[in-house]
ROROTI-213155 format. One line per field, with one value per residue (C-alpha): chain; x negated, y negated, z; residue number from 0. Coordinates in steps of 0.1 Angstrom, whole numbers, plus 5000, padded with zeros to 4 digits. Layout:
# ROROTI-213155
chain c(A, ...)
x c(X, ...)
y c(Y, ...)
z c(Z, ...)
n c(NUM, ...)
END
This chain:
# ROROTI-213155
chain c(A, A, A, A, A, A, A, A, A, A, A, A, A, A, A, A, A, A, A, A, A, A, A, A, A, A, A, A, A, A, A, A, A, A, A, A, A, A, A, A, A, A, A, A, A, A, A, A, A, A, A, A, A, A, A, A, A, A, A, A, A, A, A, A, A, A, A, A, A, A, A, A, A, A, A, A, A, A, A, A, A, A, A, A, A, A, A, A, A, A, A, A, A, A, A, A, A, A, A, A, A, A, A, A, A, A, A, A, A, A, A, A, A, A, A, A, A, A, A, A, A, A, A, A, A, A, A, A, A, A, A, A, A, A, A, A, A, A, A, A, A, A, A, A, A, A, A, A, A, A, A, A, A, A, A, A, A, A, A, A, A, A, A, A, A, A, A, A, A, A, A, A, A, A, A, A, A, A, A, A, A, A, A, A, A, A, A, A, A, A, A, A, A, A, A, A, A, A, A, A, A, A, A, A, A, A, A, A, A, A, A, A, A, A, A, A, A, A, A, A, A, A, A, A, A, A, A, A, A, A, A, A, A, A, A, A, A, A, A, A, A, A, A, A, A, A, A, A, A, A, A, A, A, A, A, A, A, A, A, A, A, A, A, A, A, A, A, A, A, A, A, A, A, A, A, A, A, A, A, A, A, A, A, A, A, A, A, A, A, A, A, A, A, A, A, A, A, A, A, A, A, A, A, A, A, A, A, A, A, A, A, A, A, A, A, A, A, A, A, A, A, A, A, A, A, A, A, A, A, A, A, A, A, A, A, A, A, A, A, A, A, A, A, A, A, A, A, A, A, A, A, A, A, A, A, A, A, A, A, A, A, A, A, A, A, A, A, A, A, A, A, A, A, A, A, A, A, A, A, A, A, A, A, A, A, A, A, A, A, A, A, A, A, A, A, A, A, A, A, A, A, A, A, A, A, A, A, A, A, A, A, A, A, A, A, A, A, A, A, A, A, A, A, A, A, A, A, A, A, A, A, A, A, A, A, A, A, A, A, A, A, A, A, A, A, A, A, A, A, A, A, A, A, A, A, A, A, A, A, A, A, A, A, A, A, A, A, A, A, A, A, A, A, A, A, A, A, A, A, A, A, A, A)
x c(5000, 4989, 4966, 4991, 4981, 5011, 5029, 5067, 5089, 5122, 5137, 5140, 5175, 5166, 5168, 5200, 5216, 5219, 5253, 5238, 5204, 5194, 5221, 5230, 5196, 5206, 5238, 5221, 5191, 5205, 5178, 5185, 5205, 5182, 5182, 5166, 5158, 5122, 5132, 5155, 5127, 5103, 5128, 5137, 5101, 5094, 5127, 5126, 5090, 5101, 5122, 5101, 5065, 5044, 5027, 5058, 5048, 5021, 5044, 5060, 5092, 5107, 5102, 5066, 5057, 5077, 5078, 5089, 5055, 5042, 5064, 5047, 5053, 5080, 5097, 5070, 5042, 5063, 5068, 5031, 5021, 5043, 5030, 4994, 5002, 5017, 4987, 4964, 4980, 4967, 4931, 4937, 4964, 4947, 4977, 5009, 5020, 5048, 5053, 5079, 5109, 5096, 5062, 5077, 5099, 5071, 5049, 5076, 5087, 5056, 5077, 5067, 5045, 5008, 4976, 4976, 4939, 4913, 4875, 4845, 4807, 4784, 4752, 4753, 4716, 4687, 4687, 4721, 4752, 4785, 4822, 4836, 4873, 4881, 4915, 4942, 4979, 4990, 5021, 5003, 4993, 4956, 4965, 4985, 4955, 4932, 4913, 4897, 4879, 4842, 4845, 4833, 4843, 4815, 4833, 4864, 4879, 4846, 4825, 4799, 4803, 4774, 4768, 4774, 4800, 4811, 4821, 4838, 4859, 4868, 4879, 4899, 4916, 4925, 4937, 4954, 4962, 4990, 4975, 4995, 4971, 4934, 4908, 4886, 4855, 4849, 4816, 4815, 4783, 4769, 4796, 4800, 4818, 4855, 4877, 4914, 4939, 4953, 4986, 5002, 5034, 5062, 5059, 5064, 5030, 5021, 5008, 4990, 4963, 4946, 4947, 4926, 4917, 4880, 4873, 4839, 4822, 4830, 4867, 4874, 4899, 4897, 4925, 4916, 4939, 4937, 4965, 4965, 4996, 5023, 5053, 5088, 5108, 5086, 5055, 5073, 5084, 5048, 5035, 5060, 5050, 5013, 5016, 5038, 5009, 4984, 5007, 5012, 4975, 4968, 4943, 4920, 4907, 4920, 4903, 4925, 4910, 4923, 4894, 4917, 4949, 4958, 4989, 5027, 5057, 5054, 5082, 5059, 5031, 5054, 5059, 5022, 5013, 5039, 5025, 4990, 4995, 4991, 5021, 5009, 5017, 5054, 5076, 5047, 5046, 5031, 5031, 5050, 5061, 5056, 5075, 5075, 5095, 5124, 5131, 5127, 5152, 5177, 5173, 5173, 5202, 5192, 5180, 5213, 5233, 5214, 5217, 5254, 5259, 5244, 5268, 5240, 5245, 5214, 5224, 5210, 5176, 5170, 5135, 5126, 5094, 5113, 5137, 5107, 5088, 5082, 5076, 5058, 5083, 5061, 5067, 5056, 5035, 5000, 4984, 4950, 4929, 4910, 4912, 4887, 4896, 4875, 4878, 4865, 4872, 4902, 4917, 4941, 4974, 4994, 4962, 4947, 4980, 4978, 4942, 4951, 4982, 4963, 4933, 4949, 4962, 4934, 4897, 4897, 4865, 4859, 4836, 4826, 4827, 4845, 4882, 4898, 4911, 4948, 4969, 4999, 5027, 5058, 5093, 5102, 5128, 5141, 5151, 5173, 5164, 5131, 5107, 5099, 5084, 5059, 5051, 5033, 5062, 5048, 5018, 5015, 4997, 4993, 5003, 4972, 4981, 4952, 4956, 4936, 4904, 4902, 4868, 4883, 4874, 4837, 4830, 4815, 4793, 4784, 4785, 4788, 4818, 4805, 4825, 4805, 4823, 4858, 4882, 4873, 4836, 4816, 4786, 4806, 4789, 4820, 4835, 4801, 4797, 4831, 4826, 4791, 4803, 4831, 4807, 4777, 4791, 4771, 4767, 4737, 4707, 4696, 4721, 4711, 4728, 4724, 4738, 4758, 4792, 4804, 4836, 4865, 4869, 4889, 4869, 4838, 4814, 4794, 4781, 4746, 4746, 4719, 4711, 4731, 4709, 4714, 4724, 4728, 4762, 4776, 4765, 4789, 4820, 4831, 4869, 4886, 4924, 4938, 4973)
y c(5000, 4964, 4952, 4927, 4917, 4914, 4924, 4930, 4929, 4945, 4911, 4919, 4906, 4873, 4887, 4882, 4882, 4851, 4838, 4831, 4819, 4784, 4763, 4747, 4732, 4698, 4699, 4709, 4687, 4659, 4663, 4652, 4675, 4699, 4696, 4730, 4763, 4752, 4721, 4743, 4767, 4739, 4724, 4757, 4769, 4738, 4737, 4774, 4769, 4739, 4764, 4795, 4786, 4792, 4759, 4740, 4709, 4703, 4699, 4665, 4653, 4663, 4628, 4626, 4662, 4658, 4695, 4687, 4672, 4708, 4721, 4749, 4765, 4788, 4795, 4818, 4794, 4766, 4786, 4795, 4758, 4747, 4775, 4765, 4729, 4742, 4764, 4734, 4718, 4746, 4756, 4790, 4800, 4823, 4845, 4827, 4834, 4838, 4868, 4884, 4903, 4934, 4932, 4924, 4954, 4976, 4965, 4975, 5008, 5021, 5027, 5008, 5007, 5009, 5027, 5045, 5042, 5015, 5012, 5001, 4999, 5025, 5044, 5075, 5079, 5057, 5035, 5037, 5019, 5031, 5020, 5048, 5057, 5048, 5064, 5079, 5083, 5119, 5111, 5086, 5096, 5096, 5117, 5142, 5145, 5155, 5122, 5122, 5099, 5103, 5102, 5071, 5052, 5058, 5044, 5023, 5024, 5037, 5009, 5020, 5001, 4987, 4968, 4934, 4906, 4918, 4952, 4935, 4915, 4946, 4963, 4933, 4932, 4969, 4968, 4934, 4928, 4938, 4970, 5002, 5028, 5032, 5059, 5065, 5087, 5097, 5107, 5134, 5139, 5173, 5180, 5171, 5139, 5142, 5119, 5112, 5088, 5073, 5055, 5030, 5046, 5042, 5065, 5068, 5063, 5086, 5069, 5099, 5107, 5135, 5154, 5181, 5197, 5204, 5230, 5230, 5261, 5246, 5251, 5213, 5206, 5173, 5159, 5136, 5118, 5090, 5065, 5041, 5018, 5010, 5014, 5017, 5050, 5071, 5064, 5072, 5105, 5113, 5103, 5125, 5154, 5150, 5146, 5177, 5195, 5181, 5189, 5225, 5230, 5215, 5188, 5174, 5143, 5121, 5102, 5078, 5065, 5030, 5018, 5009, 5000, 4964, 4966, 4967, 4974, 4967, 4991, 5018, 5005, 5009, 5046, 5053, 5035, 5056, 5088, 5080, 5063, 5084, 5093, 5067, 5039, 5048, 5019, 4994, 4964, 4971, 4936, 4903, 4884, 4846, 4822, 4785, 4762, 4756, 4794, 4798, 4769, 4783, 4754, 4772, 4762, 4777, 4809, 4812, 4807, 4833, 4858, 4851, 4858, 4892, 4898, 4896, 4876, 4857, 4854, 4826, 4835, 4859, 4845, 4839, 4856, 4877, 4890, 4899, 4920, 4955, 4983, 5016, 5045, 5076, 5099, 5136, 5156, 5147, 5130, 5115, 5091, 5078, 5074, 5067, 5044, 5042, 5006, 4981, 4946, 4961, 4971, 4943, 4931, 4961, 4981, 4955, 4952, 4989, 4986, 4956, 4972, 5004, 4987, 4980, 5015, 5038, 5039, 5027, 5033, 5016, 5029, 5012, 4975, 4944, 4944, 4915, 4894, 4888, 4883, 4868, 4881, 4872, 4881, 4877, 4852, 4859, 4830, 4832, 4869, 4857, 4848, 4862, 4838, 4850, 4820, 4830, 4832, 4847, 4860, 4889, 4893, 4925, 4933, 4913, 4883, 4889, 4884, 4900, 4878, 4856, 4872, 4907, 4935, 4944, 4981, 5000, 5017, 5001, 5027, 5023, 5035, 5067, 5063, 5091, 5116, 5129, 5127, 5150, 5156, 5156, 5141, 5109, 5084, 5071, 5105, 5119, 5092, 5099, 5137, 5133, 5111, 5135, 5164, 5148, 5119, 5092, 5079, 5092, 5069, 5083, 5061, 5027, 5000, 4972, 4990, 4966, 4979, 4972, 4953, 4962, 4945, 4914, 4887, 4880, 4879, 4911, 4919, 4933, 4970, 4989, 5025, 5049, 5073, 5111, 5127, 5162, 5179, 5178, 5210, 5235, 5227, 5260, 5258, 5232, 5235, 5213, 5198)
z c(5000, 4995, 5023, 5039, 5074, 5097, 5128, 5126, 5157, 5163, 5153, 5116, 5116, 5099, 5064, 5045, 5011, 4989, 5000, 5034, 5022, 5032, 5016, 5049, 5057, 5045, 5065, 5097, 5094, 5072, 5045, 5010, 4988, 4969, 4931, 4925, 4942, 4945, 4965, 4986, 4993, 5002, 5026, 5042, 5046, 5066, 5086, 5096, 5106, 5127, 5147, 5148, 5142, 5173, 5170, 5158, 5178, 5153, 5123, 5129, 5113, 5079, 5063, 5075, 5064, 5031, 5021, 4985, 4977, 4977, 4949, 4929, 4896, 4911, 4943, 4957, 4949, 4965, 4997, 4998, 4992, 5021, 5043, 5035, 5045, 5078, 5085, 5079, 5110, 5133, 5132, 5148, 5122, 5098, 5091, 5081, 5045, 5021, 4998, 4976, 4990, 4973, 4989, 5023, 5022, 5010, 5039, 5064, 5049, 5031, 5001, 4969, 4938, 4944, 4934, 4967, 4975, 4984, 4981, 5000, 4992, 5008, 5001, 4979, 4987, 5000, 4969, 4953, 4965, 4952, 4955, 4977, 4982, 5018, 5019, 4997, 5003, 4997, 4975, 4953, 4918, 4929, 4959, 4938, 4915, 4944, 4949, 4983, 5007, 5001, 4963, 4946, 4914, 4889, 4858, 4854, 4819, 4806, 4822, 4848, 4881, 4900, 4932, 4916, 4913, 4878, 4893, 4922, 4897, 4878, 4910, 4921, 4888, 4892, 4928, 4927, 4891, 4867, 4853, 4859, 4845, 4844, 4834, 4864, 4865, 4901, 4915, 4942, 4962, 4954, 4928, 4891, 4882, 4873, 4852, 4856, 4842, 4874, 4875, 4898, 4909, 4934, 4964, 5002, 5019, 5048, 5079, 5094, 5068, 5087, 5120, 5135, 5168, 5176, 5203, 5221, 5236, 5270, 5262, 5258, 5230, 5212, 5191, 5162, 5138, 5112, 5115, 5085, 5089, 5115, 5091, 5106, 5110, 5087, 5108, 5140, 5127, 5117, 5151, 5170, 5148, 5152, 5190, 5192, 5174, 5199, 5228, 5217, 5213, 5248, 5239, 5266, 5247, 5219, 5191, 5171, 5138, 5132, 5110, 5080, 5100, 5094, 5116, 5111, 5132, 5169, 5176, 5161, 5183, 5213, 5205, 5199, 5232, 5251, 5235, 5245, 5279, 5311, 5333, 5358, 5333, 5331, 5341, 5343, 5320, 5286, 5272, 5267, 5236, 5239, 5217, 5212, 5235, 5211, 5209, 5246, 5252, 5227, 5202, 5169, 5147, 5114, 5129, 5149, 5118, 5098, 5127, 5130, 5093, 5100, 5129, 5155, 5186, 5199, 5235, 5257, 5269, 5240, 5235, 5271, 5284, 5309, 5282, 5261, 5287, 5273, 5298, 5292, 5287, 5286, 5257, 5256, 5281, 5270, 5301, 5294, 5314, 5284, 5246, 5219, 5190, 5158, 5146, 5121, 5108, 5091, 5125, 5132, 5145, 5158, 5160, 5183, 5202, 5210, 5223, 5244, 5259, 5269, 5284, 5318, 5323, 5310, 5298, 5262, 5242, 5209, 5182, 5149, 5143, 5157, 5152, 5132, 5162, 5157, 5188, 5169, 5148, 5128, 5120, 5083, 5071, 5036, 5013, 4982, 4977, 4962, 4991, 5025, 5049, 5076, 5097, 5129, 5154, 5186, 5204, 5227, 5261, 5280, 5316, 5329, 5308, 5283, 5246, 5218, 5216, 5185, 5178, 5180, 5203, 5203, 5202, 5230, 5204, 5171, 5143, 5105, 5085, 5068, 5037, 5020, 5043, 5041, 5071, 5099, 5089, 5121, 5102, 5098, 5121, 5140, 5146, 5155, 5182, 5196, 5198, 5212, 5240, 5248, 5250, 5266, 5285, 5267, 5232, 5212, 5208, 5174, 5155, 5142, 5164, 5138, 5107, 5087, 5077, 5041, 5037, 5015, 4981, 4988, 4970, 4950, 4980, 4985, 5020, 5025, 5034, 5052, 5048, 5069, 5087, 5084, 5116, 5131, 5135, 5171, 5188, 5202, 5181, 5168, 5160, 5139, 5137, 5109, 5113)
n c(0, 1, 2, 3, 4, 5, 6, 7, 8, 9, 10, 11, 12, 13, 14, 15, 16, 17, 18, 19, 20, 21, 22, 23, 24, 25, 26, 27, 28, 29, 30, 31, 32, 33, 34, 35, 36, 37, 38, 39, 40, 41, 42, 43, 44, 45, 46, 47, 48, 49, 50, 51, 52, 53, 54, 55, 56, 57, 58, 59, 60, 61, 62, 63, 64, 65, 66, 67, 68, 69, 70, 71, 72, 73, 74, 75, 76, 77, 78, 79, 80, 81, 82, 83, 84, 85, 86, 87, 88, 89, 90, 91, 92, 93, 94, 95, 96, 97, 98, 99, 100, 101, 102, 103, 104, 105, 106, 107, 108, 109, 110, 111, 112, 113, 114, 115, 116, 117, 118, 119, 120, 121, 122, 123, 124, 125, 126, 127, 128, 129, 130, 131, 132, 133, 134, 135, 136, 137, 138, 139, 140, 141, 142, 143, 144, 145, 146, 147, 148, 149, 150, 151, 152, 153, 154, 155, 156, 157, 158, 159, 160, 161, 162, 163, 164, 165, 166, 167, 168, 169, 170, 171, 172, 173, 174, 175, 176, 177, 178, 179, 180, 181, 182, 183, 184, 185, 186, 187, 188, 189, 190, 191, 192, 193, 194, 195, 196, 197, 198, 199, 200, 201, 202, 203, 204, 205, 206, 207, 208, 209, 210, 211, 212, 213, 214, 215, 216, 217, 218, 219, 220, 221, 222, 223, 224, 225, 226, 227, 228, 229, 230, 231, 232, 233, 234, 235, 236, 237, 238, 239, 240, 241, 242, 243, 244, 245, 246, 247, 248, 249, 250, 251, 252, 253, 254, 255, 256, 257, 258, 259, 260, 261, 262, 263, 264, 265, 266, 267, 268, 269, 270, 271, 272, 273, 274, 275, 276, 277, 278, 279, 280, 281, 282, 283, 284, 285, 286, 287, 288, 289, 290, 291, 292, 293, 294, 295, 296, 297, 298, 299, 300, 301, 302, 303, 304, 305, 306, 307, 308, 309, 310, 311, 312, 313, 314, 315, 316, 317, 318, 319, 320, 321, 322, 323, 324, 325, 326, 327, 328, 329, 330, 331, 332, 333, 334, 335, 336, 337, 338, 339, 340, 341, 342, 343, 344, 345, 346, 347, 348, 349, 350, 351, 352, 353, 354, 355, 356, 357, 358, 359, 360, 361, 362, 363, 364, 365, 366, 367, 368, 369, 370, 371, 372, 373, 374, 375, 376, 377, 378, 379, 380, 381, 382, 383, 384, 385, 386, 387, 388, 389, 390, 391, 392, 393, 394, 395, 396, 397, 398, 399, 400, 401, 402, 403, 404, 405, 406, 407, 408, 409, 410, 411, 412, 413, 414, 415, 416, 417, 418, 419, 420, 421, 422, 423, 424, 425, 426, 427, 428, 429, 430, 431, 432, 433, 434, 435, 436, 437, 438, 439, 440, 441, 442, 443, 444, 445, 446, 447, 448, 449, 450, 451, 452, 453, 454, 455, 456, 457, 458, 459, 460, 461, 462, 463, 464, 465, 466, 467, 468, 469, 470, 471, 472, 473, 474, 475, 476, 477, 478, 479, 480, 481, 482)
END
């Protein structure tokens, strides 16, 4: 799925069909009548933000802000222009955005059109950097054709890729452009290259990419799973299934791989936190939502009208801190006193919320790279069946009042993302570190502590990579049960 960075709350009630839309904005706030949908979108983007934006006190009045001066070529560009102007008023807002209704729904459900894989630079050998597949969704065309993490793109439409800006541009055009089919030659370390015609298709993405249990000679059983996105119901079903598997197998330790998890539904986070948390956390506060003063004081006319159209009653105090205190409600019978998370700069939003919520109630060990640093989230507002607004609308704090640091969470153990290895390979540096700590009680010292981790393709700036050291297999692991 597209790499949208967001948190969704249970408050997804502010989406509606066109007859509700935003046609009453000029009636409510006495703005000039809109002469086009673009003007209506511009006004509505600003006026909804005035009600729900976390830093709404920075926006000023309608006439001073003058949202119509940000009109773009179409409704989406107009909304994004206004959103960019809003973000410019708050230095800490790196996240607000506008998108299409289609992409908004895809981000929530995991069901949409996509290539179904992503890439990242890594070493094929000491002197050769390749563009490795970081993950593949099973139901995508690439997944159905057998493409796996640890493969790399050798050629794209007959052109050999290198570690250069021209290759980055080609990959960006593929992943984010309009193409729907491509001929890709995949390299496979130790195996011959293979070439497929890969198609962008519509499919349901799986959140749990991999799960396995490792058994040590000591009898200790370690559950490991890769969780790639906090979608809504589909993710929650997958989580229940994988934890049933772990529970039936009687795991003693848990490693959760969030290295590519940019976030998603907080309701799904709630479930995962309750599955991981120990019994002793049950009934204690998990976290709080914090909203702006207008929402807390029940002064949100547009939002109330939109909610009323959807037959939802926003009672007084709906957005108060006390009404938005979420407790732990322990799920399942797995009772752990610690958990290991594999993380990276692509671990964000609901992933960081999960880490922050569990820190007060158990030992949380982080392995990999710094997380993104996103303590805020949104609920979407749909306009004219064309645009979905995502202005930052709340922040979260855990039971100790701590938010996710703006700099992200620093790992307990720095380790590079071993993109050359498929999921579950115990030679992979991050998993190797987790298993080693579990077995020996400390992190190994043989791994480079300053290895730079390659970033995903998101622009034309390439990040320096350093060689990933070879490493031994964790001793004593003799059974691997795959989910």
